[in-house]
Phi, psi and omega in degrees: 000150172230143182242130178251125186243159172220163179310129185284156175216170183295338183259003183292140175234160178242124177263139173254115189241123177269126188229132176303140188303326182296339186259016186296317181300301180298323183293323177298318178293317181297315180297322180295316179295319179300315183287348176286338182243000182232152179278006188268164177248145178238118174257121185255133174242127182247141179178194180282142179300322180297319179291319178298318179302313180297320179296317181295316178301328181266014170101008180302139189274042178286149175269322183224150178230119176252100185272165175267007178213184177259336187297313185290316174301320179294323178296325177291325175295316180298330179268010177063031180254351181222154181282123181303316185291345184275342188292132174205158178272112184270342179197154171248117186278163178225146186252145177223150168264124189228150173223145175288342178280119183295348182250000188285318185245129185258045178057031176204186184266012188299326180295325177289312184293321183281351178069025185268061178203159180264309181230141179243117180267139173208154179286152179300115183295342178282340182247327190238123179302329178290332173291322177295321178295321177298320177297319177304315182297313181296322178293313182293333178267003180058043181242008185301302184294321183293329186262343193301324181292348183254005182290144167234116186260129174267152178295327178214180185289335177291316178294324177299316177301317181296324177303318182283315182299326182277348181091000176294336170227136183277340174217164177181166179267125180228174174280141178305325182298338181280338188242350182228147171215134184054042176065018179242130177288125185292317179194167178077208178220155188205161170233120176282113187291129177303137184294345178289346183269354180212156180294150181304137178262083179270119185256117184252154176236152176218155174264128185275138185296334182280357179303136177265005183229054188299319182295314179293321178297319177294324178299318179291322177298320177296319179298323179299336182259006181270176186295324181294313179294320181300320179297316179296316181301313180295327183294340178264011174093003175276161169244168182240148176293143176288127179286139179289137179293000000 
């Protein structure tokens, strides 16, 4: 967890926000900008959407949930645990095949097709939507059976990234936001997977009914949809849904 603080005031409140691991970079920046203009504190918890969903169902005291998919926020609404009107798509995710080795991936899928790798890391598809997207790619490329014995599964996309960064897996599927900023690859080599190979990664957020800070939580949700947050989100390689006129 990371906690972002600002000078306290008598009206300051602290929000506890559950955030899908793929969105850790932009959310830390967004929360920091928000607390620069507000007296409130934002405590961020990062992890797999599936685990957060289970925690929330079992009473975890989060105020807001930023999932890596649409299914879990809708399920919380269906269970009367989240406000229907609060749900919105805060980002559209993108998938990449990445290696810490700058020469391993030649901006295409050839390393996968040629079988020139030892271990392939992907997030657990039962817990992480980016893992489900990775499965889509392998199925659509007819590489499921050929690659399965070499899989290394992370609990979430952050752990998956660490498997690759540490060399425990020489290649793997990660979120574009983890490896690129302002359209520049931070390190290693990568192939940005065409979106036609996996189902859209629409990431939704909801405000939880058990929140004791509804006004502040709504304020942060509004900020997430404003120009400052949108600029940060795009800088990490996400796109945004077009707003209906």
